C-alpha positions as CSV (number, residue, x, y, z in Angstrom):
1,M,192.6,53.2,50.0
2,K,190.2,55.9,47.8
3,V,186.8,56.2,49.0
4,R,185.4,55.5,45.6
5,T,187.3,52.3,45.4
6,F,186.2,51.3,49.3
7,R,182.6,52.0,48.2
8,R,183.0,49.9,45.1
9,L,184.3,47.3,47.2
10,L,181.8,47.3,50.0
11,L,179.1,47.3,47.0
12,A,181.1,44.6,44.8
13,L,180.6,42.6,48.8
14,A,177.1,43.4,49.3
15,L,176.2,42.0,45.8
16,G,177.9,39.1,45.8
17,A,176.1,38.0,49.4
18,G,172.9,39.3,47.7
19,L,172.3,42.1,49.8
20,G,172.6,45.1,47.1
21,P,169.7,47.4,46.9
22,A,166.8,46.2,44.8
23,A,166.6,49.3,43.3
24,L,170.1,48.7,41.5
25,S,169.6,47.6,38.1
26,Q,171.9,44.8,36.3
27,E,173.5,47.3,34.5
28,S,174.6,49.1,36.9
29,K,176.0,46.1,39.0
30,D,177.7,45.0,35.8
31,S,179.4,48.1,35.4
32,E,180.3,48.5,39.4
33,I,182.1,45.3,38.8
34,A,183.6,45.8,35.9
35,A,185.4,48.9,37.3
36,L,186.3,47.0,40.1
37,K,188.0,44.3,38.4
38,E,189.7,47.1,36.5
39,E,191.2,49.0,39.6
40,V,192.1,45.3,40.6
41,A,194.2,44.8,37.6
42,T,195.8,48.2,37.9
43,L,196.6,47.5,41.7
44,R,198.1,44.3,40.6
45,G,200.4,45.8,37.9
46,M,202.0,47.9,40.7
47,L,203.5,45.1,42.7
48,P,206.8,44.4,42.7
49,S,208.0,41.3,40.9
50,Q,208.9,38.1,43.4
51,S,212.8,38.7,42.0
52,H,212.8,42.4,43.1
53,T,211.6,41.5,46.5
54,M,214.6,39.0,46.5
55,M,216.8,41.5,45.7
56,D,216.0,43.3,49.2
57,V,216.2,40.2,50.7
58,E,219.7,39.6,49.4
59,Y,220.7,43.1,50.7
60,H,219.5,42.4,54.2
61,F,221.0,39.3,54.6
62,T,224.3,40.0,53.5
63,N,224.1,43.3,55.4
64,L,223.4,40.5,58.1
65,W,226.1,38.5,57.8
66,F,228.9,41.7,58.2
67,A,226.5,42.8,61.5
68,G,227.1,39.3,62.6
69,K,230.8,38.8,61.8
70,A,231.2,42.1,63.5
71,G,229.7,41.0,67.1
72,N,227.1,43.9,66.1
73,W,224.4,42.2,67.6
74,P,221.6,45.0,67.7
75,L,222.2,45.9,64.1
76,A,222.3,41.9,63.7
77,T,218.9,41.8,64.9
78,F,217.6,44.8,62.8
79,Y,218.8,43.1,58.9
80,F,217.5,39.7,61.0
81,N,214.4,41.3,61.1
82,E,214.2,42.9,57.5
83,T,215.4,39.9,56.4
84,R,212.6,37.7,57.6
85,Q,210.2,40.4,56.3
86,H,211.3,40.5,53.0
87,L,210.9,36.8,52.9
88,N,207.1,37.1,54.1
89,W,206.9,40.0,51.3
90,A,208.1,37.8,48.4
91,V,206.0,35.0,49.1
92,R,203.0,37.3,49.3
93,V,203.9,38.7,45.9
94,V,204.1,35.1,44.2
95,P,202.7,32.5,47.0
96,V,202.5,29.6,44.2
97,R,205.3,29.4,41.6
98,R,204.1,28.1,38.1
99,L,206.8,24.8,37.1
100,A,207.8,24.1,33.8
101,A,206.0,20.8,33.8
102,G,203.0,22.1,34.6
103,G,203.1,21.7,38.5
104,Q,202.7,24.0,41.2
105,L,205.3,24.5,44.0
106,D,203.1,26.6,47.0
107,L,206.1,28.8,48.7
108,R,203.9,29.2,51.8
109,P,205.2,26.0,53.9
110,M,208.4,26.2,52.6
111,L,208.8,29.7,54.0
112,K,207.4,28.3,57.3
113,G,210.1,25.4,57.2
114,I,212.7,28.2,56.3
115,E,211.5,30.5,59.7
116,E,211.6,27.1,61.6
117,S,214.4,25.8,61.1
118,G,216.9,28.0,59.1
119,L,216.1,31.6,60.9
120,A,215.1,31.0,64.2
121,P,219.0,29.3,64.7
122,I,220.4,32.5,63.1
123,K,218.1,34.3,65.7
124,A,219.1,32.4,68.8
125,A,222.8,32.8,67.8
126,I,222.3,36.8,67.5
127,D,220.1,36.5,70.8
128,K,222.8,34.7,72.9
129,S,225.8,37.2,71.0
130,D,227.2,33.8,69.8
131,G,229.4,34.1,66.6
132,A,230.3,30.6,66.2
133,A,226.6,29.8,66.4
134,F,225.9,32.6,64.1
135,E,228.1,31.5,61.3
136,A,227.3,28.1,61.4
137,A,223.2,29.1,61.4
138,Y,223.8,31.3,58.8
139,R,225.6,28.8,56.3
140,Q,223.0,26.5,57.0
141,M,220.5,29.2,55.8
142,L,222.4,29.6,52.7
143,T,221.7,25.9,52.0
144,Q,218.1,26.0,52.5
145,C,217.9,29.1,50.2
146,M,219.2,27.0,47.8
147,A,217.6,24.7,48.3
148,C,214.1,26.5,47.5
149,H,215.8,28.0,44.4
150,A,216.3,24.6,43.4
151,A,212.3,23.4,43.9
152,A,211.6,26.8,42.3
153,E,213.5,25.5,39.1
154,K,216.2,28.1,39.7
155,P,219.1,26.2,40.9
156,Y,221.6,28.3,39.1
157,L,220.7,30.6,41.7
158,K,223.6,29.7,44.0
159,L,224.4,31.4,47.1
160,A,227.6,32.1,48.8
161,V,229.0,33.5,52.2
162,P,228.8,37.6,51.2
163,S,232.5,38.9,50.3
164,A,231.4,42.7,50.8
165,P,228.1,44.0,52.7
166,A,225.5,45.2,50.6
167,A,225.2,48.9,52.7
168,R,228.5,50.4,52.2
169,L,227.4,53.8,54.0
170,V,226.2,52.0,57.5
171,D,229.1,51.1,59.6
172,M,228.7,47.4,60.6
173,A,231.4,47.8,63.7
174,Q,229.9,47.5,67.5
175,H,230.5,50.4,69.0
């Protein structure tokens, strides 16, 4: 964060708490707050869309399938961790989705459920190097993903077990 931005943030916090210097004019306060709002809007404009972050999830989750099927458990662990981190990133980008009827869908509790009942069995299978349990857990996770898509009014985002790795450069085989 730029020093100027950091100073403005501190000033805004101090002003909000009533701790601003008495000599600071209202015009100066308003100017600083307006500048802060402009910088926040600029930073928000730099964020990727949720669909972009979900493309990263797809990439890692696809590669996870092939690493697990190859029995390359260290690589599967890597792709599992990346999948989990990018799912969390996607929810940080858009934690609450607006629905067509005017309601809202809070994705944070959904993610918590997915982590506990979808991702945890995959991690357990990887930790045990259990190919059969991995395949079952992966397929179950796909079902949970589609349930989330349906809840977010995107039922057309139907998933399937991948037919080819997303990373063609990475050797999925255990050596």
